[in-house]
MDTraj code that builds the backbone (N, CA, C; nanometers):
import mdtraj as md
import numpy as np

residues = "MET ASP LEU GLU TYR SER VAL GLN ILE LEU GLN VAL THR HIS GLY LYS GLU VAL PRO SER LEU ARG THR PRO LEU LEU ARG GLU ALA LEU GLU ALA LEU SER GLU GLN GLY VAL LEU SER ASP GLU GLU SER ALA ARG LEU SER LYS SER TYR THR PHE LEU ARG HIS LEU ILE ASN SER MET ARG MET LEU ARG GLY SER ALA MET ASP LEU PHE PHE PRO SER GLN ASP SER SER GLU PHE ALA HIS LEU ALA ARG ARG MET GLY TYR SER ARG GLY GLY PRO LEU ASP SER SER GLU GLN LEU ARG VAL ASP PHE GLU THR HIS SER ALA ALA VAL ARG VAL PHE VAL GLU ARG HIS PHE GLY ARG ASP SER ILE PRO GLY ALA ALA ALA GLY ASN ALA ALA ASP LEU VAL LEU SER ASP GLN PHE PRO GLY GLY GLU ARG CYS HIS PHE ALA TRP TRP TRP LEU ARG SER SER".split()
xyz = np.array([
    [10.6921, 8.5362, 9.6070],
    [10.6349, 8.4278, 9.6007],
    [10.5289, 8.3826, 9.7065],
    [10.5443, 8.4561, 9.8353],
    [10.4106, 8.4797, 9.8872],
    [10.2875, 8.4885, 9.8133],
    [10.2780, 8.5791, 9.7192],
    [10.1641, 8.5942, 9.6882],
    [10.1240, 8.4816, 9.5677],
    [10.2194, 8.3995, 9.5023],
    [10.2014, 8.3122, 9.4167],
    [10.1601, 8.1906, 9.5117],
    [10.2341, 8.1646, 9.6121],
    [10.1965, 8.0041, 9.7082],
    [10.0421, 8.0400, 9.7931],
    [9.9896, 8.1691, 9.8043],
    [9.9156, 8.1935, 9.9145],
    [9.7900, 8.1676, 9.7885],
    [9.7993, 8.2171, 9.6750],
    [9.6785, 8.1798, 9.5718],
    [9.6379, 8.0835, 9.5452],
    [9.7732, 7.9745, 9.5052],
    [9.7919, 7.8501, 9.5156],
    [9.6889, 7.7830, 9.6158],
    [9.7123, 7.8041, 9.7481],
    [9.6789, 7.7693, 9.8490],
    [9.5078, 7.7818, 9.8595],
    [9.4679, 7.9156, 9.8415],
    [9.3512, 7.9552, 9.8095],
    [9.2759, 7.8380, 9.6347],
    [9.3134, 7.8422, 9.5686],
    [9.2542, 7.7238, 9.4491],
    [9.2645, 7.6074, 9.5044],
    [9.3855, 7.5447, 9.5561],
    [9.3697, 7.4018, 9.6162],
    [9.2443, 7.4024, 9.7427],
    [9.2103, 7.5153, 9.7903],
    [9.1210, 7.4773, 9.9290],
    [8.9595, 7.4949, 9.8429],
    [8.9318, 7.5995, 9.7456],
    [8.8010, 7.5738, 9.6868],
    [8.8106, 7.5034, 9.5433],
    [8.9395, 7.4840, 9.4795],
    [8.8950, 7.3964, 9.3755],
    [8.8323, 7.3086, 9.3231],
    [8.8263, 7.2118, 9.4432],
    [8.7211, 7.1021, 9.3674],
    [8.5841, 7.1584, 9.3725],
    [8.5410, 7.2668, 9.4104],
    [8.3597, 7.2875, 9.3619],
    [8.3941, 7.4010, 9.2977],
    [8.4909, 7.4627, 9.2574],
    [8.4983, 7.6201, 9.1287],
    [8.5955, 7.5251, 9.0512],
    [8.5449, 7.4732, 8.9016],
    [8.6563, 7.4465, 8.8111],
    [8.7717, 7.5634, 8.7401],
    [8.7085, 7.6804, 8.7600],
    [8.7704, 7.8326, 8.6912],
    [8.8679, 7.8632, 8.7734],
    [8.9020, 7.7736, 8.9371],
    [9.0212, 7.8169, 8.9688],
    [9.1438, 7.7197, 8.9690],
    [9.0951, 7.6104, 8.8640],
    [9.1962, 7.5341, 8.7918],
    [9.2934, 7.5915, 8.6980],
    [9.3950, 7.7092, 8.7218],
    [9.4124, 7.7312, 8.6567],
    [9.5883, 7.7782, 8.6611],
    [9.7120, 7.7413, 8.5939],
    [9.8144, 7.7695, 8.6370],
    [9.8489, 7.9146, 8.6221],
    [9.7421, 8.0472, 8.5459],
    [9.7647, 8.1441, 8.5658],
    [9.6902, 8.2515, 8.6549],
    [9.8086, 8.2883, 8.7650],
    [9.7563, 8.3820, 8.8631],
    [9.6874, 8.4960, 8.8324],
    [9.6664, 8.5634, 8.7505],
    [9.5503, 8.6631, 8.7133],
    [9.4208, 8.6225, 8.6953],
    [9.4291, 8.4951, 8.6381],
    [9.3159, 8.4485, 8.5943],
    [9.2389, 8.3569, 8.7571],
    [9.3341, 8.2951, 8.8286],
    [9.2964, 8.2470, 8.9456],
    [9.2507, 8.3566, 9.0410],
    [9.3195, 8.4816, 9.0386],
    [9.2853, 8.6128, 9.0855],
    [9.1143, 8.6552, 9.0811],
    [9.0969, 8.6616, 8.9535],
    [8.9416, 8.6713, 8.8834],
    [8.8605, 8.5955, 8.9387],
    [8.9182, 8.4460, 8.9166],
    [8.8045, 8.3322, 8.9823],
    [8.7745, 8.3525, 9.1372],
    [8.8856, 8.3972, 9.2070],
    [8.8915, 8.4246, 9.3390],
    [8.7842, 8.4911, 9.3820],
    [8.7554, 8.6133, 9.3186],
    [8.7020, 8.7156, 9.2584],
    [8.5407, 8.7090, 9.2412],
    [8.5343, 8.6510, 9.1820],
    [8.4135, 8.5715, 9.1317],
    [8.3053, 8.5220, 9.2130],
    [8.3995, 8.4079, 9.2814],
    [8.3491, 8.3395, 9.4172],
    [8.3473, 8.4274, 9.5425],
    [8.3651, 8.4999, 9.5277],
    [8.3495, 8.5998, 9.6694],
    [8.4442, 8.5367, 9.7896],
    [8.6011, 8.4909, 9.7243],
    [8.6859, 8.4621, 9.8158],
    [8.7462, 8.5807, 9.8628],
    [8.7761, 8.6869, 9.7153],
    [8.8728, 8.8008, 9.7570],
    [8.7254, 8.9281, 9.6762],
    [8.7741, 9.0159, 9.7734],
    [8.6711, 9.1426, 9.7058],
    [8.7348, 9.1788, 9.5687],
    [8.6444, 9.2405, 9.4937],
    [8.6942, 9.2425, 9.3639],
    [8.8665, 9.3752, 9.3664],
    [8.8279, 9.4533, 9.4553],
    [8.9118, 9.5548, 9.4878],
    [9.0263, 9.4493, 9.5498],
    [9.0308, 9.3674, 9.6094],
    [9.1407, 9.3038, 9.6522],
    [9.2127, 9.2422, 9.5635],
    [9.1191, 9.1959, 9.4388],
    [9.1738, 9.1115, 9.3550],
    [9.2848, 9.1971, 9.2526],
    [9.1852, 9.3026, 9.2110],
    [9.2519, 9.3961, 9.1010],
    [9.4129, 9.4900, 9.1748],
    [9.4224, 9.4655, 9.3266],
    [9.5092, 9.5423, 9.3716],
    [9.6381, 9.4268, 9.3955],
    [9.5879, 9.2930, 9.4071],
    [9.6852, 9.2236, 9.4281],
    [9.7079, 9.1733, 9.2562],
    [9.6773, 9.1890, 9.1587],
    [9.7003, 9.1755, 9.0303],
    [9.7781, 9.3228, 8.9786],
    [9.7549, 9.4137, 9.0665],
    [9.8789, 9.4969, 9.0139],
    [9.9820, 9.4802, 9.0753],
    [10.0006, 9.4767, 9.2210],
    [10.1305, 9.4054, 9.2795],
    [10.1852, 9.2944, 9.2263],
    [10.1128, 9.2087, 9.1556],
    [10.2121, 9.0771, 9.0956],
    [10.2549, 9.1053, 8.9183],
    [10.1951, 9.2020, 8.8626],
    [10.2591, 9.2651, 8.7674],
    [10.4030, 9.3595, 8.7947],
    [10.3974, 9.4770, 8.9016],
    [10.4726, 9.5177, 8.9745],
    [10.6184, 9.4558, 9.0063],
    [10.5787, 9.3359, 9.0716],
    [10.7033, 9.2456, 9.1281],
    [10.7579, 9.1440, 9.0286],
    [10.6653, 9.1187, 8.9548],
    [10.7728, 9.0577, 8.8268],
    [10.8314, 9.1674, 8.7531],
    [10.7904, 9.2545, 8.7539],
    [10.8501, 9.3772, 8.6222],
    [10.9774, 9.3734, 8.7179],
    [10.9720, 9.4323, 8.8568],
    [11.0896, 9.4187, 8.9057],
    [11.1934, 9.3418, 8.9347],
    [11.1546, 9.2107, 8.9264],
    [11.2700, 9.0818, 8.9222],
    [11.3051, 9.0755, 8.7998],
    [11.2237, 9.1207, 8.7046],
    [11.2745, 9.1151, 8.5661],
    [11.3960, 9.2585, 8.5412],
    [11.3659, 9.3183, 8.6101],
    [11.4352, 9.4652, 8.5929],
    [11.5571, 9.4494, 8.6598],
    [11.6025, 9.3610, 8.7895],
    [11.6347, 9.3444, 8.8690],
    [11.7756, 9.1985, 8.7929],
    [11.7004, 9.1249, 8.7326],
    [11.7804, 9.0270, 8.6598],
    [11.8683, 9.0890, 8.5348],
    [11.8135, 9.1841, 8.4590],
    [11.8773, 9.2576, 8.3550],
    [11.9808, 9.3152, 8.4111],
    [11.9333, 9.4217, 8.5073],
    [12.0376, 9.5206, 8.5771],
    [12.1808, 9.4198, 8.6008],
    [12.1573, 9.2975, 8.6840],
    [12.2912, 9.2386, 8.7227],
    [12.3288, 9.1455, 8.6218],
    [12.2351, 9.1295, 8.5178],
    [12.2909, 9.0074, 8.4323],
    [12.2919, 8.8559, 8.5101],
    [12.2020, 8.8624, 8.5790],
    [12.2126, 8.7308, 8.6392],
    [12.0416, 8.6548, 8.7086],
    [12.0210, 8.5738, 8.7021],
    [11.8882, 8.5276, 8.7467],
    [11.8961, 8.4922, 8.9229],
    [12.0280, 8.4697, 8.9206],
    [12.0358, 8.4377, 9.0800],
    [12.0269, 8.5384, 9.1827],
    [12.0977, 8.6726, 9.1356],
    [12.0700, 8.7916, 9.2824],
    [11.9495, 8.8271, 9.2809],
    [11.8908, 8.8162, 9.3284],
    [11.7656, 8.9139, 9.3009],
    [11.7561, 8.9507, 9.4901],
    [11.8850, 9.0020, 9.5650],
    [11.8689, 9.0624, 9.6636],
    [11.8461, 9.2351, 9.6425],
    [11.7662, 9.2861, 9.6663],
    [11.7183, 9.4077, 9.6632],
    [11.8235, 9.5242, 9.7163],
    [11.8654, 9.6211, 9.6260],
    [11.9499, 9.7052, 9.6598],
    [11.9491, 9.7872, 9.7513],
    [12.0408, 9.8990, 9.8076],
    [12.0357, 9.9474, 9.9370],
    [11.9550, 10.0940, 9.8177],
    [11.8311, 10.1188, 9.9135],
    [11.7893, 10.2344, 9.8770],
    [11.8964, 10.3817, 9.8342],
    [11.9785, 10.3799, 9.8967],
    [12.0510, 10.5085, 9.8845],
    [12.1442, 10.4920, 9.8067],
    [12.1746, 10.3280, 9.7165],
    [12.2761, 10.2926, 9.6058],
    [12.2641, 10.3640, 9.4739],
    [12.3537, 10.3533, 9.4044],
    [12.3585, 10.4037, 9.2548],
    [12.3000, 10.2978, 9.1766],
    [12.3090, 10.1195, 9.2817],
    [12.2171, 10.0594, 9.1782],
    [12.1079, 10.0657, 9.2079],
    [12.0629, 10.1163, 9.2742],
    [11.8714, 10.1367, 9.3154],
    [11.8474, 10.2435, 9.2332],
    [11.9045, 10.3236, 9.2176],
    [11.9035, 10.4599, 9.1231],
    [11.8881, 10.3820, 8.9926],
    [11.9968, 10.3702, 8.9463],
    [11.9602, 10.2405, 8.8073],
    [11.8721, 10.1857, 8.7743],
    [11.8101, 10.0764, 8.8818],
    [11.7021, 9.9889, 8.9149],
    [11.5564, 10.0748, 8.8350],
    [11.5949, 10.2004, 8.9377],
    [11.4431, 10.2816, 8.9012],
    [11.4241, 10.3171, 8.8065],
    [11.5384, 10.3522, 8.6930],
    [11.5548, 10.4155, 8.5843],
    [11.5171, 10.3098, 8.4625],
    [11.5328, 10.1795, 8.5074],
    [11.5455, 10.0887, 8.4075],
    [11.3717, 10.0289, 8.3972],
    [11.3515, 10.0413, 8.4991],
    [11.1972, 10.0340, 8.5445],
    [11.0977, 10.0910, 8.4991],
    [11.1376, 10.2523, 8.4361],
    [11.0742, 10.3360, 8.3764],
    [11.0076, 10.4558, 8.4696],
    [11.0840, 10.4849, 8.5754],
    [11.0612, 10.5714, 8.6396],
    [11.1721, 10.6976, 8.5979],
    [11.0773, 10.8063, 8.6173],
    [11.1675, 10.9334, 8.5801],
    [11.1972, 11.0507, 8.6480],
    [11.2294, 11.1325, 8.6224],
    [11.2457, 11.2974, 8.7396],
    [11.1046, 11.3750, 8.7049],
    [11.0860, 11.4426, 8.8103],
    [10.9735, 11.4783, 8.7737],
    [10.8562, 11.4875, 8.8945],
    [10.7780, 11.5602, 8.9309],
    [10.7117, 11.5698, 9.0495],
    [10.7541, 11.5734, 9.2094],
    [10.7384, 11.5469, 9.2767],
    [10.7921, 11.5777, 9.4270],
    [10.8356, 11.4806, 9.4825],
    [10.8610, 11.3530, 9.3851],
    [10.9603, 11.2628, 9.4442],
    [11.0522, 11.2234, 9.2837],
    [11.1445, 11.1914, 9.3255],
    [11.2372, 11.1472, 9.2110],
    [11.2585, 11.0062, 9.1975],
    [11.2642, 10.9661, 9.1275],
    [11.3015, 10.8404, 9.0613],
    [11.3010, 10.6995, 9.1346],
    [11.4194, 10.7059, 9.2334],
    [11.4310, 10.6487, 9.3356],
    [11.3462, 10.6541, 9.4559],
    [11.2688, 10.7437, 9.4806],
    [11.1847, 10.7808, 9.6104],
    [11.0109, 10.6893, 9.5117],
    [11.0250, 10.7132, 9.3804],
    [10.8674, 10.6666, 9.3151],
    [10.9129, 10.5283, 9.3330],
    [11.0372, 10.4398, 9.3099],
    [11.0441, 10.3427, 9.3442],
    [11.0217, 10.2696, 9.4637],
    [11.0461, 10.3233, 9.5493],
    [11.0674, 10.2911, 9.7016],
    [10.9060, 10.2721, 9.7619],
    [10.8424, 10.3581, 9.7382],
    [10.6866, 10.4289, 9.7445],
    [10.6557, 10.2722, 9.6929],
    [10.6235, 10.2602, 9.5824],
    [10.5696, 10.1603, 9.4904],
    [10.6299, 10.0022, 9.5613],
    [10.7341, 10.0159, 9.5860],
    [10.7689, 9.8652, 9.6172],
    [10.6797, 9.8513, 9.7921],
    [10.6968, 9.9406, 9.8510],
    [10.6456, 9.9684, 9.9999],
    [10.5128, 9.9421, 9.9813],
    [10.4435, 10.0046, 9.8826],
    [10.3030, 9.9601, 9.8585],
    [10.2660, 9.8400, 9.7914],
    [10.3026, 9.7913, 9.7148],
    [10.2965, 9.6014, 9.6850],
    [10.3252, 9.5303, 9.7543],
    [10.4511, 9.5909, 9.8218],
    [10.4752, 9.4402, 9.9387],
    [10.3724, 9.4661, 10.0411],
    [10.2969, 9.5930, 10.0595],
    [10.2390, 9.5919, 10.1901],
    [10.0770, 9.5137, 10.1324],
    [10.0308, 9.5161, 10.0342],
    [9.9626, 9.4570, 9.9851],
    [9.9306, 9.3086, 9.9489],
    [10.0667, 9.2604, 9.9759],
    [10.0537, 9.1073, 9.9575],
    [10.0363, 9.0785, 10.1162],
    [10.1417, 9.1351, 10.1789],
    [10.1502, 9.1206, 10.3559],
    [9.9834, 9.1507, 10.3918],
    [9.9146, 9.2387, 10.3682],
    [9.7857, 9.2443, 10.4311],
    [9.7326, 9.1254, 10.3671],
    [9.7064, 9.0905, 10.2362],
    [9.6362, 8.9373, 10.1856],
    [9.6926, 8.8494, 10.2440],
    [9.8301, 8.8184, 10.2597],
    [9.8549, 8.6621, 10.3435],
    [9.8161, 8.6879, 10.4845],
    [9.8406, 8.8006, 10.5626],
    [9.7571, 8.7911, 10.6820],
    [9.6162, 8.7833, 10.7245],
    [9.5477, 8.8478, 10.5723],
    [9.3928, 8.8572, 10.6061],
    [9.3448, 8.7268, 10.5747],
    [9.4460, 8.6097, 10.5140],
    [9.3751, 8.4735, 10.4561],
    [9.4367, 8.3696, 10.5580],
    [9.5365, 8.4226, 10.5910],
    [9.6031, 8.2673, 10.6237],
    [9.6589, 8.3330, 10.8097],
    [9.6172, 8.4236, 10.8607],
    [9.6985, 8.4780, 10.9800],
    [9.8466, 8.5492, 10.9685],
    [9.8389, 8.5935, 11.0989],
    [9.9833, 8.6664, 11.0968],
    [10.1064, 8.6045, 11.0995],
    [10.0869, 8.4498, 11.1577],
    [10.1813, 8.3474, 11.2058],
    [10.2347, 8.3008, 11.0686],
    [10.1923, 8.3140, 10.9925],
    [10.1900, 8.2785, 10.8451],
    [10.3391, 8.3136, 10.7794],
    [10.3184, 8.4833, 10.8276],
    [10.4219, 8.5680, 10.8063],
    [10.5663, 8.5465, 10.8695],
    [10.6595, 8.4994, 10.8016],
    [10.7686, 8.4893, 10.8748],
    [10.8295, 8.6179, 10.9375],
    [10.9295, 8.6333, 11.0651],
    [10.9928, 8.7455, 11.0942],
    [10.8877, 8.8010, 11.2004],
    [10.9440, 8.9084, 11.2253],
    [10.8316, 8.9945, 11.3351],
    [10.7448, 9.0744, 11.2469],
    [10.6656, 9.1264, 11.2974],
    [10.5610, 9.1997, 11.2542],
    [10.5883, 9.3638, 11.2315],
    [10.6538, 9.3553, 11.1745],
    [10.6940, 9.4689, 11.0953],
    [10.6245, 9.5079, 10.9390],
    [10.6210, 9.5847, 10.9462],
    [10.5941, 9.6795, 10.8195],
    [10.6412, 9.8049, 10.7632],
    [10.5407, 9.9165, 10.6918],
    [10.5403, 10.0505, 10.6830],
    [10.4020, 10.0975, 10.6773],
    [10.4334, 10.2411, 10.6541],
    [10.2711, 10.2820, 10.6467],
    [10.1909, 10.2149, 10.5310],
    [10.2153, 10.1804, 10.4559],
    [10.1519, 10.1346, 10.3225],
    [10.0782, 10.0035, 10.3830],
    [10.0974, 9.9410, 10.4958],
    [10.0591, 9.8551, 10.5578],
    [9.9447, 9.8977, 10.6478],
    [9.9729, 9.9898, 10.6979],
    [9.8406, 10.0617, 10.7890],
    [9.7227, 10.1144, 10.7093],
    [9.7672, 10.1672, 10.5613],
    [9.7080, 10.2361, 10.5026],
    [9.5573, 10.1469, 10.4238],
    [9.6840, 9.9934, 10.4098],
    [9.6022, 9.9120, 10.3165],
    [9.5278, 9.8286, 10.4261],
    [9.5331, 9.8446, 10.6044],
    [9.4375, 9.7500, 10.6412],
    [9.3457, 9.8203, 10.7020],
    [9.2377, 9.7353, 10.7730],
    [9.1607, 9.7593, 10.8039],
    [9.1259, 9.8676, 10.8988],
    [9.2604, 9.9066, 10.9544],
    [9.2424, 9.9749, 11.1025],
    [9.2105, 10.1204, 11.0927],
    [9.1964, 10.1604, 10.9717],
    [9.1470, 10.3447, 10.9451],
    [9.0420, 10.2927, 10.8341],
    [8.9161, 10.4433, 10.8952],
    [8.8095, 10.4137, 10.8003],
    [8.8699, 10.4982, 10.6398],
    [8.8239, 10.4595, 10.5460],
    [8.8343, 10.5131, 10.4250],
    [8.8894, 10.7022, 10.4364],
    [8.8243, 10.7671, 10.5181],
    [8.8672, 10.8921, 10.4521],
    [8.9720, 10.9264, 10.5339],
    [9.0127, 10.8665, 10.6692],
    [9.1051, 10.8847, 10.7387],
    [9.2538, 10.8183, 10.6747],
    [9.2213, 10.7169, 10.5654],
    [9.3432, 10.6041, 10.5398],
    [9.3860, 10.7191, 10.4030],
    [9.2742, 10.8061, 10.3300],
    [9.3252, 10.9161, 10.2324],
    [9.4495, 11.0194, 10.3211],
    [9.3842, 11.0612, 10.4615],
    [9.4676, 11.1826, 10.5011],
    [9.5911, 11.0907, 10.5286],
    [9.6097, 11.0241, 10.6135],
    [9.7132, 10.9032, 10.6414],
    [9.8191, 10.9388, 10.5041],
    [9.7174, 10.8450, 10.4104],
    [9.8448, 10.8064, 10.2690],
    [9.9105, 10.9816, 10.2351],
    [9.8414, 11.0696, 10.2284],
    [9.8740, 11.1777, 10.1817],
    [9.9948, 11.2192, 10.2775],
    [9.9687, 11.1963, 10.4270],
    [10.0651, 11.2950, 10.5047],
    [10.2157, 11.1731, 10.4899],
    [10.1839, 11.0177, 10.4822],
    [10.3177, 10.9666, 10.4792],
    [10.3764, 11.0103, 10.3471],
    [10.3005, 11.0310, 10.2382],
    [10.3821, 11.0578, 10.1245],
    [10.4505, 11.1830, 10.1148],
    [10.3940, 11.2772, 10.1911],
    [10.4460, 11.4108, 10.1752],
    [10.5978, 11.4104, 10.2801],
    [10.5915, 11.3445, 10.3571],
    [10.7060, 11.3041, 10.4560],
    [10.7953, 11.1903, 10.4504],
    [10.7533, 11.1210, 10.3357],
    [10.8394, 11.0517, 10.2808],
    [10.9712, 11.0736, 10.2290],
])
top = md.Topology()
chain = top.add_chain()
for i, resn in enumerate(residues, 1):
    res = top.add_residue(resn, chain, resSeq=i)
    for name in ("N", "CA", "C"):
        top.add_atom(name, md.element.get_by_symbol(name[0]), res)
traj = md.Trajectory(xyz[None], top)
């Protein structure tokens, strides 16, 4: 919802001058925001991927629980979380098991949305304490590009 509402705010802010922003489709709005220079192409693509991932996660949780009402994320050490990872198509193999792959992807996509909201609307627009994860640092502007890659590699190896 943070992503959807934030994009809608940008649509309202810039939509008077930019007719292509007057769309109910989030991916089209992200593309139009990128074309207008409000978002970089990289940020737009990252947010589109995050939106796709988070929608898939929500739909998988609904299927897992048989209800659209309960969308609380299961504990990451629970069998329900492992089942959710399998439902989303994660499989064993590689250095991370399916649950760990889901956790890393969730943290990465959630951080992408937090960084976007904070960059465009300020830290005060995000409720709660200024907490995050390593993905927040990797996606932030605090590290030069090469250092981000080294940090990302270290984070994945230590997770």
